[in-house]
C-alpha positions in Angstrom: 77.1 149.2 138.5 74.7 151.7 137.1 71.8 153.6 138.6 68.7 154.6 136.7 69.7 158.3 136.2 73.2 157.4 135.0 74.1 157.7 131.3 76.6 154.8 131.7 80.1 154.3 133.0 83.3 156.0 132.2 86.2 153.5 132.7 89.6 155.0 133.2 92.4 152.5 132.9 95.3 154.2 134.6 97.6 154.3 137.6 97.5 158.1 137.8 95.4 159.1 140.8 95.7 162.8 140.2 94.4 162.7 136.7 91.7 160.2 137.8 90.2 162.8 140.0 89.9 165.2 137.0 88.3 162.5 134.8 85.9 161.5 137.6 84.8 165.1 138.1 84.1 165.6 134.4 82.3 162.2 134.1 80.1 162.7 137.1 79.3 166.3 136.0 78.2 164.7 132.7 75.9 162.2 134.4 78.2 159.2 134.2 79.4 156.8 136.8 83.1 156.4 137.2 85.3 153.3 137.3 89.1 153.5 137.9 91.3 150.5 137.6 94.1 148.8 135.8 91.8 146.7 133.6 88.2 146.6 132.6 85.9 145.5 135.4 85.1 141.8 135.5 81.4 142.3 135.3 78.7 144.7 134.1 80.9 145.9 131.2 77.8 146.5 129.0 77.1 149.7 130.8 80.5 151.2 129.9 80.2 154.1 127.5 83.8 155.3 127.5 87.1 153.5 128.0 90.0 155.8 128.5 93.4 154.2 128.4 96.5 155.9 129.9 99.4 154.9 127.7 101.9 156.1 130.4 100.7 153.6 133.0 98.8 150.9 131.1 100.6 150.7 127.8 100.7 146.9 128.1 96.9 146.8 127.4 97.4 148.3 123.9 97.6 145.0 121.9 94.3 143.6 123.3 92.1 146.5 124.5 90.4 147.2 121.2 89.2 143.6 120.8 88.3 143.4 124.5 86.2 146.5 124.2 84.5 145.2 121.0 83.7 142.0 122.8 82.7 143.3 126.2 81.5 146.8 125.8 80.8 147.4 122.1 78.9 150.7 122.7 81.9 152.2 124.4 84.1 154.9 122.9 87.7 153.9 123.2 90.2 156.6 123.8 94.0 156.4 124.5 96.2 159.2 125.7 99.8 159.7 126.5 102.6 162.3 126.6 103.2 164.1 123.3 106.9 163.2 123.5 106.1 159.4 123.5 105.4 159.3 119.8 106.0 155.6 119.5 103.4 154.8 122.1 100.8 157.0 120.5 101.6 155.5 117.1 101.4 151.9 118.4 98.0 152.7 120.0 96.6 153.9 116.6 98.1 150.9 114.8 96.4 148.6 117.4 93.0 149.8 116.4 92.3 152.4 119.1 90.1 154.9 117.2 91.0 158.0 119.1 94.5 158.7 120.4 95.2 162.0 122.1 98.1 163.6 123.9 97.7 164.3 127.6 97.2 168.0 126.8 94.5 167.3 124.2 92.5 165.1 126.6 92.9 167.5 129.5 91.8 170.4 127.4 88.7 168.6 126.0 87.7 166.8 129.2 85.0 169.2 130.2 83.1 168.7 126.9 83.8 165.0 126.4 81.0 163.7 128.5 78.4 166.4 127.8 
């Protein structure tokens, strides 16, 4: 999954292809490889450095994703994001142990510096 120059993998768990292209661009510019899917990959999870969870399209992962990341990719930074108007989803993500929960706008605005 990872080449020798790579800093690791950014895993975006989402169904949003448009935003995925933005994340991929920022990740590759930062020297990371990019994975896009509905769940964490089945193998080579140790190379994952960021797991970014889209609460709009993958909210069903919220109850288990923090433990799954701790078990499979403990060095990864786990971030969830969703629309600012979906307050309950944002709150539930925090309560489920996701350390960084952002609105769509916060993630979009900070994307360029996230992987540098």
